C-alpha positions in Angstrom: -21.7 -14.2 -29.2 -21.2 -13.7 -32.9 -24.2 -11.4 -33.0 -22.8 -9.3 -30.2 -19.4 -8.9 -31.8 -21.0 -8.1 -35.1 -23.1 -5.3 -33.6 -20.1 -3.9 -31.7 -18.1 -3.9 -35.0 -20.8 -2.1 -36.8 -21.2 0.5 -34.1 -17.5 1.3 -34.1 -16.9 1.3 -37.9 -20.2 2.3 -39.5 -22.1 4.3 -36.9 -23.4 6.9 -39.5 -25.0 4.2 -41.6 -26.9 2.5 -38.8 -30.7 3.1 -38.6 -32.1 2.0 -35.2 -35.5 0.8 -36.5 -33.9 -1.2 -39.3 -30.6 -2.4 -37.9 -31.0 -2.5 -34.1 -34.7 -3.0 -33.3 -35.0 -6.5 -35.1 -32.2 -8.0 -33.0 -32.5 -6.2 -29.7 -34.7 -8.9 -28.2 -31.9 -11.4 -28.8 -29.3 -9.0 -27.2 -31.6 -8.6 -24.1 -32.1 -12.3 -23.8 -28.3 -12.8 -23.8 -28.1 -10.7 -20.7 -29.5 -13.5 -18.7 -26.6 -15.9 -19.5 -23.4 -15.7 -17.5 -21.2 -16.4 -20.6 -22.7 -13.5 -22.6 -24.0 -11.1 -20.0 -20.9 -8.8 -19.9 -20.6 -8.5 -23.7 -24.4 -8.0 -24.1 -24.3 -5.3 -21.5 -21.5 -3.5 -23.3 -23.6 -3.5 -26.4 -26.4 -1.9 -24.5 -24.1 0.7 -23.1 -22.8 1.4 -26.6 -26.3 1.7 -28.1 -27.3 4.0 -25.2 -24.6 6.5 -26.3 -26.0 6.7 -29.8 -29.7 5.9 -29.5 -30.7 6.7 -26.0 -34.4 7.7 -26.5 -35.1 4.9 -29.0 -33.3 2.3 -26.9 -35.2 3.0 -23.7 -38.6 2.8 -25.5 -37.6 -0.4 -27.2 -36.2 -2.0 -24.1 -39.4 -1.3 -22.2 -41.4 -3.0 -25.0 -39.1 -6.0 -25.2 -39.1 -6.6 -21.4 -42.9 -6.3 -21.3 -43.1 -9.0 -24.0 -40.8 -11.2 -22.0 -42.8 -10.7 -18.8 -46.0 -11.6 -20.6 -44.5 -14.8 -22.0 -43.1 -16.2 -18.7 -44.6 -19.6 -18.5 -42.0 -21.6 -16.7 -39.6 -21.2 -13.7 -36.7 -21.0 -16.2 -38.4 -18.1 -18.0 -39.0 -16.3 -14.8 -35.4 -16.6 -13.7 -34.2 -15.4 -17.1 -36.2 -12.2 -17.1 -35.2 -11.5 -13.5 -31.5 -12.0 -14.4 -32.0 -9.7 -17.4 -33.4 -6.9 -15.3 -30.7 -7.4 -12.7 -28.0 -7.0 -15.4 -29.7 -3.9 -16.7 -30.1 -2.1 -13.4 -26.6 -0.4 -13.4 -27.1 1.1 -16.9 -30.8 1.6 -17.2 -31.7 2.5 -13.6 -34.8 4.6 -14.3 -36.4 1.9 -16.4 -35.5 -0.8 -14.0 -36.8 1.1 -10.9 -40.1 1.7 -12.7 -40.4 -2.0 -13.5 -39.3 -3.1 -10.0 -41.7 -0.8 -8.1 -44.7 -0.5 -10.4 -44.8 -3.3 -13.0 -47.5 -5.6 -11.7 -46.3 -8.6 -13.8 -42.8 -8.4 -12.4 -44.0 -7.8 -8.8 -46.2 -10.9 -9.2 -43.4 -13.0 -10.6 -41.0 -12.0 -7.8 -43.6 -12.6 -5.1 -44.6 -16.0 -6.5 -40.9 -17.0 -6.7 -40.4 -16.1 -3.0 -43.5 -17.9 -1.9 -42.3 -21.0 -3.8 -38.7 -20.7 -2.2 -40.1 -20.3 1.3 -42.3 -23.4 0.9 -39.3 -25.7 1.4 -35.7 -25.7 2.4 -33.3 -23.1 1.0 -30.9 -25.7 -0.3 -33.6 -27.1 -2.6 -34.3 -23.7 -4.2 -30.8 -22.4 -3.9 -30.4 -21.2 -7.5 -33.8 -19.5 -7.6 -33.0 -17.7 -4.3 -29.7 -16.5 -5.7 -31.5 -15.0 -8.7 -34.0 -13.1 -6.5 -31.4 -11.9 -4.0 -29.2 -10.7 -6.9 -32.1 -8.6 -8.1 -32.5 -7.2 -4.7 -28.8 -6.4 -4.4 -28.9 -4.4 -7.7 -32.2 -2.7 -6.9 -31.3 -1.7 -3.3 -28.9 0.9 -4.6 -31.9 2.9 -5.4 -33.8 4.7 -2.6 -37.2 4.0 -4.1 -36.5 0.2 -4.2 -35.1 -0.2 -0.7 -38.3 0.3 1.3 -40.2 -2.2 -1.0 -37.5 -4.9 -0.4 -37.3 -4.2 3.3 -41.1 -4.3 3.7 -42.5 -6.8 1.2 -39.6 -9.2 0.6 -37.8 -9.3 4.0 -39.1 -12.9 4.7 -36.8 -14.4 2.1 -33.8 -12.4 3.4 -34.4 -13.6 6.9 -34.9 -17.2 5.9 -31.5 -17.2 4.2 -29.8 -15.4 7.0 -31.1 -18.1 9.4 -30.0 -21.1 7.4 -26.8 -23.0 8.3 -23.5 -21.7 6.9 -22.0 -24.5 4.8 -20.4 -25.1 1.4 -23.8 -25.1 -0.3 -25.3 -22.1 1.4 -22.2 -19.9 1.9 -22.7 -17.8 -1.3 -26.4 -17.4 -0.7 -25.9 -16.3 2.9 -23.3 -13.8 1.9 -25.6 -12.4 -0.8 -28.4 -12.2 1.7 -26.1 -10.4 4.2 -25.2 -7.9 1.5 -28.8 -7.1 0.7 -29.5 -6.8 4.4 -26.8 -4.1 4.7 -28.0 -2.2 1.7 -31.7 -2.0 2.9 -30.8 -1.7 6.7 -32.0 1.9 7.1 -35.4 0.9 5.5 -36.1 -2.1 7.8 -38.9 -1.3 10.2 -38.2 -1.1 13.9 -40.6 -3.9 14.7 -38.8 -6.2 12.4 -35.5 -5.5 14.2 -37.2 -6.2 17.5 -38.7 -9.5 16.2 -35.5 -10.8 14.7 -32.7 -9.6 17.1 -30.5 -12.6 16.4 -30.5 -12.4 12.6 -30.8 -8.6 12.2 -27.8 -7.5 14.2 -24.5 -6.0 13.1 -22.2 -8.6 14.5 -24.1 -11.6 13.0 -24.3 -10.1 9.5 -20.6 -9.1 9.7 -19.5 -12.6 10.7 -21.4 -14.1 7.8 -19.3 -11.9 5.4 -16.1 -12.6 7.3 -16.6 -16.3 7.1 -17.6 -16.0 3.5 -14.3 -14.2 2.7 -12.0 -16.4 4.8 -13.5 -19.6 3.5 -13.6 -18.5 -0.2 -11.6 -20.5 -2.6 -9.4 -18.5 -5.0 -11.7 -19.4 -7.9 -14.8 -18.1 -6.2 -14.3 -14.4 -7.2 -18.0 -13.6 -7.0 -18.4 -14.6 -3.4 -15.2 -12.7 -2.5 -16.6 -9.6 -4.3 -19.9 -9.8 -2.4 -18.2 -10.2 1.0 -15.9 -7.3 0.3 -18.7 -5.0 -0.9 -20.7 -5.7 2.2 -17.8 -5.3 4.6 -16.8 -2.0 2.9 -20.1 -0.7 4.1 -20.1 -2.5 7.5 -16.6 -1.3 8.3 -18.0 2.2 8.7 -19.5 1.0 12.0 -17.3 1.3 15.1 -18.2 -2.0 16.6 -17.5 -3.7 13.3 -14.1 -1.9 12.9 -13.0 -3.3 16.3 -14.2 -6.8 15.3 -12.3 -6.7 12.0 -9.1 -5.3 13.3 -8.8 -8.1 15.8 -9.4 -10.9 13.3 -6.0 -11.9 11.9 -7.5 -14.5 9.5 -9.7 -11.9 8.0 -6.9 -9.3 7.6 -4.7 -12.0 6.0 -7.5 -12.9 3.6 -8.2 -9.3 2.8 -4.5 -8.6 1.9 -4.3 -11.8 0.0 -7.3 -10.7 -2.1 -5.5 -7.3 -2.7 -2.5 -9.2 -4.0 -4.4 -11.7 -6.1 -7.4 -9.9 -7.7 -7.3 -7.8 -10.8 -10.9 -6.7 -10.6 -11.2 -3.0 -9.9 -14.3 -3.3 -7.9 -12.8 -5.9 -5.6 -9.6 -3.8 -5.2 -11.7 -0.7 -4.5 -13.7 -2.5 -1.8 -10.6 -4.0 -0.2 -8.8 -0.7 0.1 -12.0 1.0 1.2 -12.1 -1.5 4.2 -8.5 -0.8 5.1 -9.1 2.9 4.8 -12.1 2.7 7.2 -10.2 0.6 9.7 -7.3 3.0 9.8 -9.3 6.2 10.2 -8.6 8.2 13.3 -11.3 10.1 15.2 -11.8 13.6 13.7 -11.2 16.7 15.8 -14.4 18.7 15.0 -15.8 22.0 16.0 -19.4 22.1 17.3 -20.8 23.0 13.9 -18.9 20.2 12.3 -20.1 17.8 14.9 -23.7 18.7 14.2 -23.2 18.3 10.5 -21.6 14.9 11.0 -24.5 13.7 13.1 -26.9 14.6 10.3 -24.8 12.7 7.8 -24.5 9.6 10.0 -28.3 9.5 10.6 -29.8 6.2 9.5 -26.4 4.9 8.3 -24.4 2.0 9.5 -21.8 4.2 11.1 -23.5 4.4 14.4 -26.0 1.5 14.5 -26.7 1.0 18.2 -29.6 -0.6 20.1 -29.2 1.6 23.1 -27.4 4.6 24.4 -24.9 7.0 22.7 -23.1 6.1 19.5 -20.0 4.0 20.2 -16.7 5.9 19.8 -13.6 4.4 18.1 -10.3 4.4 19.9 -7.3 6.2 18.4 -5.1 3.9 20.3 -6.7 0.8 18.6 -6.2 2.5 15.2 -2.6 3.2 16.1 -2.0 -0.4 17.1 -3.7 -1.6 13.9 -1.6 0.7 11.6 1.6 -0.6 13.4 0.4 -4.2 12.8 -0.2 -3.5 9.1 3.1 -1.8 8.5 5.4 -4.0 10.5 3.9 -7.5 10.0 1.8 -7.3 6.8 2.7 -6.6 3.2 0.2 -3.8 2.9 2.4 -1.1 1.2 4.0 -3.7 -1.1 0.5 -4.8 -2.2 -0.6 -1.2 -2.7 2.5 -0.5 -4.8 1.6 -3.5 -7.0 -1.9 -2.1 -7.5 -0.5 1.2 -8.7 1.4 -0.7 -11.4 -1.7 -2.2 -12.9 -2.6 -1.0 -16.4 -6.1 -0.1 -15.3 -4.8 2.0 -12.3 -4.4 5.3 -14.3 -8.1 5.5 -15.0 -9.4 3.8 -11.8 -10.7 7.0 -10.0 -12.4 5.1 -7.2 -9.2 3.2 -6.4 -7.3 6.5 -6.4 -9.7 7.9 -3.9 -9.4 5.0 -1.5 -5.6 4.7 -1.7 -5.1 8.4 -1.0 -7.5 8.2 2.0 -5.5 5.2 3.2 -2.2 7.1 2.7 -3.5 10.0 4.8 -4.6 7.6 7.6 -1.3 5.8 7.6 0.8 9.0 7.8 -1.3 10.6 10.5 0.9 9.3 13.4 4.4 10.5 13.4 6.2 7.3 14.4 5.0 5.5 11.3 6.2 8.0 8.8 9.8 6.7 8.5 8.5 3.2 7.8 6.2 4.5 5.2 9.1 6.3 3.4 11.1 3.1 3.5 8.1 1.2 2.0 7.6 3.6 -0.9 4.9 6.1 0.0 6.6 9.1 -1.7 6.6 7.3 -5.0 2.9 6.4 -4.7 2.0 10.0 -3.8 4.2 11.9 -6.3 3.5 9.5 -9.2 -0.2 10.0 -8.7 0.0 13.8 -8.5 2.2 14.1 -11.5 0.0 11.8 -13.6 -3.3 13.5 -12.7 -1.8 17.0 -13.3 -1.0 16.3 -17.0 -3.3 18.3 -19.3 -4.9 20.1 -16.4 -2.2 21.9 -14.3 0.9 23.7 -15.3 3.4 24.6 -12.6 5.5 27.6 -13.5 8.2 29.3 -11.5 6.0 32.4 -11.0 2.7 30.6 -10.4 0.2 27.8 -11.2 -2.0 27.8 -14.2 -5.2 25.7 -14.2 -5.7 24.9 -17.9 -8.8 22.7 -17.2 -10.5 21.8 -13.9 -9.1 19.0 -11.9 -11.6 16.1 -12.0 -11.2 14.9 -8.4 -9.8 17.8 -6.4 -10.5 16.1 -3.0 -8.4 13.0 -3.9 -5.7 15.4 -5.1 -5.9 17.2 -1.8 -5.6 14.0 0.2 -2.4 13.0 -1.7 -0.9 16.4 -1.0 -1.9 16.3 2.6 -0.2 12.9 3.1 2.9 14.3 1.2 3.0 17.3 3.6 2.8 15.1 6.7 5.7 13.0 5.5 8.0 15.9 4.7 7.2 17.8 8.0 9.1 15.1 10.0 12.0 14.3 7.6 15.2 16.0 6.5 14.4 16.8 2.8 18.0 16.5 1.8 18.1 12.9 3.0 14.6 12.2 1.8 15.4 13.3 -1.8 19.1 12.3 -1.9 20.3 16.0 -2.0 18.7 16.4 -5.4 17.4 19.9 -6.0 15.1 18.7 -8.7 13.6 16.0 -6.5 13.2 18.4 -3.6 11.4 20.8 -5.9 8.8 18.3 -7.0 6.7 18.3 -3.7 6.9 22.1 -3.6 4.8 22.3 -6.7 1.9 20.4 -5.1 2.2 21.5 -1.4 1.8 25.1 -2.5 -1.7 24.3 -3.7 -3.0 23.8 -0.2 -1.7 27.2 0.9 -3.1 28.9 -2.2 -6.6 27.4 -1.7 -6.6 28.2 2.1 -5.8 31.8 1.2 -8.7 31.8 -1.3 -11.0 30.5 1.4 -10.2 32.8 4.3 -9.3 36.0 2.3 -11.5 35.6 -0.8 -8.5 35.7 -3.1 -8.8 34.8 -6.7 -9.3 31.1 -7.0 -9.2 30.8 -10.8 -5.7 29.2 -10.7 -6.2 27.1 -7.6 -6.2 23.4 -8.5 -8.0 22.6 -5.2 -10.8 25.1 -5.8 -13.8 24.1 -3.7 -12.0 21.9 -1.3 -12.5 22.8 2.3 -9.0 23.3 3.7 -8.8 23.5 7.5 -6.1 25.5 9.4 -4.3 22.3 10.4 -3.9 21.2 6.8 -2.5 24.6 5.9 -0.2 24.6 8.9 1.2 21.2 7.9 1.8 22.4 4.4 3.6 25.5 5.6 5.8 23.4 7.9 6.6 21.1 5.0 7.8 24.1 2.9 9.7 25.5 5.9 11.5 22.1 6.1 12.3 22.0 2.4 13.5 25.6 2.2 15.9 24.9 5.1 18.0 23.1 2.5 20.7 25.2 0.9 19.6 25.4 -2.8 18.4 29.0 -3.6 16.3 27.5 -6.4 14.0 25.9 -3.8 13.4 29.3 -2.0 12.8 31.1 -5.3 10.3 28.4 -6.4 8.3 28.6 -3.1 8.2 32.4 -3.4 7.1 32.3 -7.0 4.3 29.9 -6.4 3.0 31.2 -3.0 4.0 34.8 -2.5 0.5 36.4 -2.9 -1.0 33.7 -0.6 1.8 34.1 2.0 1.3 37.8 2.1 -2.4 37.3 2.3 -1.9 35.1 5.3 0.7 37.1 7.1 -2.0 38.9 9.2 -3.9 35.6 9.8 -5.9 35.5 13.1 -4.7 31.9 13.5 -1.4 32.2 15.5 0.0 28.9 14.1 -0.7 30.0 10.5 0.7 33.4 11.0 3.8 32.1 12.7 4.4 29.5 10.1 4.0 32.0 7.3 6.6 34.3 8.9 9.0 31.4 9.5 8.7 30.4 5.9 9.4 34.0 4.8 12.3 34.0 7.1 13.7 30.9 5.5 13.5 32.4 2.0 14.4 35.9 2.9 18.0 35.5 1.7 16.7 35.0 -1.8 17.2 38.3 -3.7 13.8 37.8 -5.2 12.3 37.6 -1.7 14.3 40.5 -0.2 13.2 42.7 -3.0 9.6 42.2 -1.9 10.4 44.1 1.3 13.3 46.3 0.4 13.1 47.3 -3.2 11.7 50.8 -2.8 13.0 54.3 -2.8 12.5 56.8 -0.1 11.2 59.4 -2.5 8.2 57.4 -3.9 7.8 54.9 -1.1 4.1 55.8 -0.6 3.3 54.5 -4.1 5.5 51.4 -3.9 3.8 48.2 -2.8 7.1 46.8 -1.6 7.2 49.6 1.0 3.8 48.5 2.1 5.2 45.0 2.6 8.1 46.5 4.5 5.9 48.6 6.7 3.7 45.6 7.5 6.7 43.5 8.5 8.0 46.2 10.7 4.7 46.5 12.5 4.7 42.7 13.0 7.8 43.0 15.2 5.3 43.9 18.0 3.4 40.6 17.9 2.6 39.0 21.2 3.7 35.5 20.0 7.4 35.2 20.7 8.1 32.7 17.9 6.4 35.0 15.4 8.5 37.9 16.6 11.6 35.9 16.2 10.6 34.9 12.7 10.1 38.6 11.8 13.5 39.5 13.3 15.1 36.7 11.4 14.0 38.3 8.2 15.6 41.6 9.1 18.7 39.9 10.5 19.2 37.8 7.4 18.6 40.6 5.0 20.7 43.1 7.0 23.7 41.2 6.0 23.4 42.9 2.6 25.0 46.4 2.9 22.3 48.0 0.8 19.6 46.7 3.1 21.4 47.5 6.3 21.8 51.1 5.1 18.1 51.2 4.3 17.2 50.0 7.8 19.6 52.5 9.4 18.0 55.3 7.5 14.4 54.2 8.3 13.0 56.0 11.3 10.0 53.7 11.2 12.3 50.6 11.6 14.7 52.1 14.1 12.0 53.3 16.4 10.2 49.9 16.3 13.5 48.1 17.0 14.3 50.2 20.0 10.8 49.9 21.3 11.0 46.1 21.0 14.3 46.0 22.9 12.9 48.4 25.5 10.0 46.0 26.2 11.9 42.7 26.1 15.4 43.3 27.4 15.1 40.1 29.4 14.2 37.9 26.4 17.5 36.5 25.2 16.4 35.3 21.8 14.9 38.7 21.0 18.0 40.5 22.3 20.6 38.6 20.3 18.7 39.3 17.0 18.3 43.0 17.9 22.1 43.2 18.6 22.9 41.4 15.3 20.7 43.8 13.3 22.2 46.8 15.1 25.7 45.6 14.4 24.9 45.3 10.7 23.3 48.8 10.7 26.3 50.3 12.5 28.5 48.9 9.8 26.5 50.6 7.0 27.9 53.7 5.3 25.2 56.0 6.4 24.1 55.6 10.0 23.5 59.2 11.1 19.8 58.8 11.6 20.2 55.6 13.5 22.8 57.3 15.8 20.6 60.3 16.3 17.5 58.3 17.2 19.6 55.9 19.3 20.9 58.9 21.3 17.4 60.3 21.8 16.0 57.0 22.8 18.9 56.2 25.2 19.6 53.0 23.3 23.0 52.5 25.0 21.3 52.3 28.4 18.9 49.7 27.0 21.8 47.7 25.6 23.7 47.8 28.9 20.6 46.6 30.7 20.1 43.7 28.2 23.8 42.8 28.4 23.4 42.4 32.2 20.4 40.1 31.8 21.5 37.7 29.1 23.5 34.7 29.9 25.2 33.9 26.6 28.7 35.4 26.5 28.7 35.9 22.7 25.5 37.9 23.0 27.0 40.0 25.8 30.1 40.8 23.7 27.9 41.7 20.7 25.9 44.2 22.8 29.2 45.7 24.2 30.5 46.1 20.6 27.3 47.9 19.6 27.6 50.2 22.6 31.2 51.0 21.8 30.4 51.7 18.1 27.4 54.0 19.1 29.6 55.9 21.6 32.4 56.3 19.1 30.0 57.5 16.4 28.3 60.0 18.8 31.7 61.4 19.9 32.8 61.7 16.3 29.6 63.6 15.4 29.9 65.9 18.4 33.5 66.7 17.5 32.5 67.3 13.9 
């Protein structure tokens, strides 16, 4: 231990004075040997990793020589176990070297084979420790695709013998380890082996070993818990396993207990991964997406079946399970405690799984209020704020990506869950009427809309934090609805912020082929139209140079959208004009615009029986009739026989206020026409 600490101290304080051949090489064999002891393995491995950063080429060569020497000098069972434990410890940090040794080094292959033969010659209990050493090597090696076929083909006899032994206090760890190895090499096991060993090599049997291992594990046995969780994190991708796990209250209780008690990142990651898998609803995929998913699932444990079509999960089962977790289990409280851990800020894997879980939990509308009460907003916003530091700057007039976001998919999932929550809540109540608090989610939700515009319209993505993430129409729709909800609140600052962050994207999507997207964009613009900054985008132009003014282009597009076939989209467009026509300057512009007046009359002509359309047209006409200059409007109205259209509409609508509004417009038009004729 003193040697390891001394080396680490030298590497951290006197790196420039260290010469590998003189200072490291003479002691490296001792460091390697310390990898085989539980008490010193972690520290010795840290030394290796540190050396690797500074002397990569020299270290690999020297490691290879040292291990060869160890292999040649293996005279006893103890020596053989030590070298196997050493290579097992090195696998995660020296994968290429270890794979070469495992698959091609004759001495190591001979040692492993002889050890297995010896273990198989008598009961597993007698050779328990030796079996643990070999299976631990297999577990480490099976992460590599070159090693898995060798394990599944040459060494499967040991795995099977352990799987078949009785589950008791002495064998529980060994059986769990064997089950984990089985899972990892599953896709490499030959068909005839499955057929020969149907009782041992089946999904339910292997899963039950791991469940029993977790439920029966004492608090002190962290390693067995970790093995069980690692195995079940993989197995819980399989539909039949998902159903089995969801219905096992003891297992779920043990899993959540582990989440509360453990401080090991790998165990927390695995636990949340299982919960994420168990709460995943069926995806709604296009045919192309279904084909791609089938390829991805090939040879995996997601759809391991002996016969017939892959089993499908039940969204109803998932819903019931989510309800169970949120109403009877301390899931969210335990997740919140995880986010308070010191290591959480750098635990990217845990971030990924928590955000997957948050998306799953917030998928079904009835659970969203419970999630809010249990702290989901704090989990999501705290994560987004922290991971944005040093990477993303949100300004009033746009987003600046200072450096690429490290995990844009996890960021996207957090924003997706945030959007879902806000779509079904009153933002004022959600954020205690605080304008500052309501503004915070806008900063992030805007990112989904920006990236969707980049994807479908090829817009500039240099300042899109979610660059490269495949945003689907539903995700964009949810984000738009969330912003519609927030901008329904009174503060003008919220409307200006949405406009500043998303204007170019909103205008890019205003002609979207997706009706839901187009409608939502128009409804959002309708909500923020009363902002002077927004109204200027459509009405800040002069008649003399309108052809050169991009704002007139915006206005012209909006006028043309009055003729959309989708009623709700039409209403959103009319709302923009209705809201903005309250300003005298804009009502005058509308009254003087032949383009607008003709389109408005054509709209009324075609939909005199549509009360929602009629009331908005009447409102706009009233505002225009109150403008100082309405001669063009009156002239066109007379030619287009607007009064007759209004009288027809008045007869068809049921609402008395709307009828009165139409009558007022008629009176004003007639009065104005009479005045002009007299004049």
